[in-house]
N, C-alpha and C positions, 0 to 999 in steps of 0.2 A: 573734644578734643582728651586726650588721652590724662589720667589725674597721677598728679607726681606721685609716685608709691610712697607708702610710709615704711621708717623699720622696725628690723622685726619687733625690737626690743629695744630697751635705751642703751645708750652709746657705757660703756663703761670704762671710768680712767683705767688707763695704763698699767698704775701700779696697785689696782684692786682688781684686776685682772690675773686672778688664780692659772689661767691658761698659759698666759703671758710669764708671769714671772716664774715659772717651773717650768720654760720652756730653753733651749740654745741659746737663742737671742739672748736673755735677759741672766743667762749665766755673770756676767760681770757685774749688777746689782746685786744679787745675791752674795758676790763675793763680799762685796761694800757695804753688806750689811754687817756681814760678822767682824767686820771690821769696828762701824758704828754704831753698832749696838752694844759690845763691852762698850765700847768707849763710853757713851753715854751712863751706862750704870757704874762705870767703875768712878768715875767724874762724881758722881752723884753722893757716893761713897766713899767719896775721898780716901780711897785707896792708894796711898802712895809709890809702894814697891814689895816684891815679896820673895820669899823664901819658896822652892817648886820640889814637892818630892816627887820624884818617878820613883818606881815598881812595881811586878809584877799586879795582876785584876787577879791572880789566881790563889794569893796565899792568905790561908786563911788563920782564925787567931788560934786556932786548936789543931791546925796541919802539921806539918814536918816542918814547915818554915816557920810557925809562928811566933817564933821569937824575935825575928823582925817585924813581927807586925806587932808586935808591943814593944819593941826599941821605935819604931817609927811611929807611931802614939806618943809615948815617952819623949821625948822627940821634938814632939809638935807641941807639945805640951809646954815646954821650956823653952823652946823658941816665942810662944806666943806670951808669957812672959818675961821675956825680956823684950817685945817687943812693947807691952807693956809701961813699961821704964824710959822708954824715948819719947823725946817732946810732944805732945797732944799738939791735937788740933788738924792731925790728920793720920791714917793710918798707914805706920811704917811695919817692913819685915814681915806680911799678912802670909797667912801660910794658904800656899797652892796648892792642887793636885790635879790627876785627872780627872776627877770627880768622884771615879764609877769604886767597885770594890776593891778587895785587899787591902796590898799596901798602900794606895788615893785612900781608903777609907782609914785607914787607922791615921795621917797625917789631922782628915778632918775629921777627926774622933776627937785626937787631940787637941787639937785647936779651939775646937768647941770646947771639952771640957776644961780649959782654962780663961773661959768665957770671954776670946775672944773671935770676931770673923773670918771666917774661912772661904776661900775659890776653889770651885771646881769647874774645871773647863772639860765637859764631858763631849763625847762625839758618837755617831749614831756607826754601828755597826751594825752587822747582820745576825750576831747571837745579840741581839736588845740589850747589850751594854747601858743598863741604866744607873741614874745619880744614885751614889749614896743620903742613909738622909741624915748626915752631918757640916755637909755646907749648908752656910747660912742662906736664907732662901730667897734673899737679893742679889748673890754673888754665885747663881750658879746657871751654865752657859749652855749651850747645845750647838754641836759644830758638825757642819755637813763636812767642811773642806778641811784635809789633816794639814794643809799649810799652815790655814788662818792661826787651827788651833796654835802650831807650834809658834811662827809669831810670836802669839797673846805670852805663851811661857818666859819666851825670851826678851817679847819688850820690856818687861818690868821687876826679871828677875836681880837682882842681886847675887845669890846662891840658889846653886844645884843640888840636893843630896839625891842621890842614886842607891836605890835598894833591889836588890835583887830581883831582878826579870828579864823577860826574854825579848825577841824580836823589836815590841814598839818600845823599851826600854832601852833598848842599845840603840836604834835610833833616834830617840830624842839624845841621848848620852853624846852621842857623835856628833849631833847637831849643834849641839851648845858647845864642844870640842873641836869644829870646826871652823864656829864661831869665835872664838878664843884664840886661836893656833891662824890665823889668818888675821885676826887685830879688823875685824870689820864690825865689830861698836864700838862705838867711843866711851863706854867701862868695863871695866871686867866684870865676867860672870864666877864668881867662888864653887870651883866644882870637886862635891865630895863625895867620894864613893861609900858607901858603907859596907861593912858586908865583905874583906878583902882574901878572906879566902874564894871568897862565890866567885870573886870579880878576879883574882889573877888564877884563875885555873879556867872561867871562861873565854878571857879576854890577854893574850898572852902580848903585856906592852913590853917586854922586854924584848922578845923576840922583833915587832917592829924596828925597834932601838939597832939591833943585831943586823937586819937585814937592809940596816941603813934606809930605809922610808920614813921614819921620822927625826925627830931629833932631841938632844938629852933636854933641849930647855921644854920642847911639847910636853913633854911625861913630866915637867914639872908642873903641868897646870892641874896636875890629879892631885889630890890630895886624901887621906885616908884613914876611917875610924871603923872601931867594931864596938863601939861601946856609945850611948847616947852620952854619956857627962864629954867623953869625950869630941864627939861632932860638936855640940855646942862649945867649949872652947876653939875649937877650929873656924869653925862661923866666925865666933866673937871677934878673933887673931883676922880671919882674912877678909872681911865683907866692909869695903868702904862705904861709909855714910858718908854724904855729904849734907851741907843744908839748902838745900834749893825747897821753895814750897810750892812747886807744880804737883798738879794728882790732877792725873798719874803723871807720874819721873820714868820717863822715856825711856830707856836704851835706844840711840840714834845710829843710825850706819856713819860711819867714819866718814864717807862721800857727803851725805848728807852735813854732819856739822862743819866740816870743812869750806860750804858751799857756801856757808850764812854769813 
């Protein structure tokens, strides 16, 4: 009588099997992890909502556009000081960036200098984008999927401040503009373009209106600032703060809100 064959090794639980987790079949698991992982960490940290800073990773403190680095750093300090004046018990209006260098580093640096927590939603890229040194250690997140990273930018944001940047910055800016224009979120996200000379040169908003592909009220979604004090004043005037106790306080889709 033949002896029963023995397994070559002890079986591995599927969620501990790296070959399976890295496979095409497990892509939905990886996507879900990039939602649930940050959610758990942000809940533990009692992060309620954010002000997101977008801008080029290539701008340096002492480079040709270094003043934008310094302005982002100063504005992040001012935003964080303002956040400290809000009711305690949860962290409101936390400075958030993409977590890497340039304008992202400047924003996280300014927030850290003001004694506040600060978030970095970093993403792995071919040129090895690394998290900057100023993000709060328990609030640095690494993403593989761009769309999950962009979901988290929008999910908690009360405002977006867009400093000069390239393709990535424009992609993020127009994502938020589209959500606002189409009213896909149940609360407004205040959009502030910092550096009017730069933005009016690289994006001809008036031409979009002249050609009839946007409406005048669409352009009213965009606000402008050229110095940190003006930017802070506009943010304070434009952000609608609710009294909800939830942490995090998510922006829901209109469809989801209507279904409740």
